[in-house]
N, C-alpha and C positions, 0 to 999 in steps of 0.2 A: 563484507559478510552480510548475509541476509538475516536480520533479527526478527523473529516471529513472536517474541514475548509480548509485545504491546499491540498486537494486531486487533485485539478485541475492542480496545478503547478508541474513542474518536479524538482523544487528546494527543498532542505531540506532532512530530514532523517525520517525514520519510524522504530519503534520498531519491534522486532521479533513477539511479540504477535499480534500487529495490522496487520502486514504483513500476518500472518497465518490466522487471521479472515477474512480479505479482500480477500485473495487468495481463501479461501473456498467459500465465497460468489460469487466471479467471476467464479469459477469452476461450481457452481450450475447454474449460469446464462448461461454459455457456453453450459452446458448439456440441459437446457431448450430450448435454441435457436436451438441447433442441432436437438432436438426432433421435434420442430416445423417445421424445414426445411425438415426433412426426412418424417414425417407423413402427412404434409399438401399438399393440391393441390391448389396452389396459382396462381393468375394472376401476371403480371409483377409488378404492383404497390405494392402488398403485399410482394412480394419477396424483392423489394427495401427497404421497411420499415424494414423488418427483417434483411437485410444486414446492414442497417444503425445502427440498435440496436447492431448488432454484432461488428461493428467498434467502437462504444462507449464503449462497454465492453473491447475490445482489448486495447483501449486508456488508460482506467483506470487501467487495469491489467499491462500494460507496465509501467505506472506511478509508481505503488507501487514497481515494480521490480527495477526500477532505484533508487528510494528512499532507498530501502534496500541496494543496492550497495553503495550508498552514506553513509549509516550508518556504513559500514565496511571500509570506507575511500577508495573506489574504484570508478572509473569513471562509469557513467551510460552506457557508450558504451560497457561495459562488458556484458550487457544484450543481445547483438547480439550473444554471444557465446552460449546462451541458445537455439538457433535455431539448434545447431549441436547435432545430436543424440549421446547418451552416455555422452557427456559433459554436457548436460542439466540435467541429473540425479545428477551428482556431484554438479552442480551449484545450483540445487534446495535444496540439503542438506546443502550446504554452506549458502544459504540465510536463511534457517530455523533455523540452529543451531549455526552459528558463532555469538558470541556476538559483538555488535557494539563497535565502538571506544569510549573509555571512555573520557569524557570531550568534548570539542569543537574540530571539525576538519574543513577542508576547505569547507565542505558542510553545516555546521551549528552547532547549539547546540545539545548536547546529548538529545534525546527525553525523556529518563528516568529522567534526571535532570530537564528538562523543566516542566514535569508534577508535579514533587515534588515541585518545586518553585511556580508553579501556585496554587497548593493546599494550600501551606503555606500562600501565599498572600491572597487567598480567605478566609481562616480561620481567618487571622489577621484582615481583613476588617470587619468581623462579630463580633469582640470582642467589648464589651462595655468598657467604661472608668474604671468601677469597676473591670473588669477582668484583666486589664493590671497592672502588678506589676512593 
């Protein structure tokens, strides 16, 4: 399940699946914003609004990249390497296909385990006394 609660903070980890889904969403938003900027005939105020929207998308996109680096137990500063041509292609494949660190690392709990524990806890809360053996 895609958890959007902690998307504002740069702390923590994110699973490959969630990274892929959010990355696709942000790519679509980038393309829409680009189309608006290219096709539109705007005044200064409208251009400013579109650029603010673009900055918000860049912020959240960088956020998930940093969290994905955290999941493979690397510093978020490695995201700067994605600005280098050719290196960014390898980095993109690394973030998409490298499995996260099993268990807890210095950036937090394994997101896979956290989802499993949360699901088990929710199911156990819904049990009645008759179902508990």
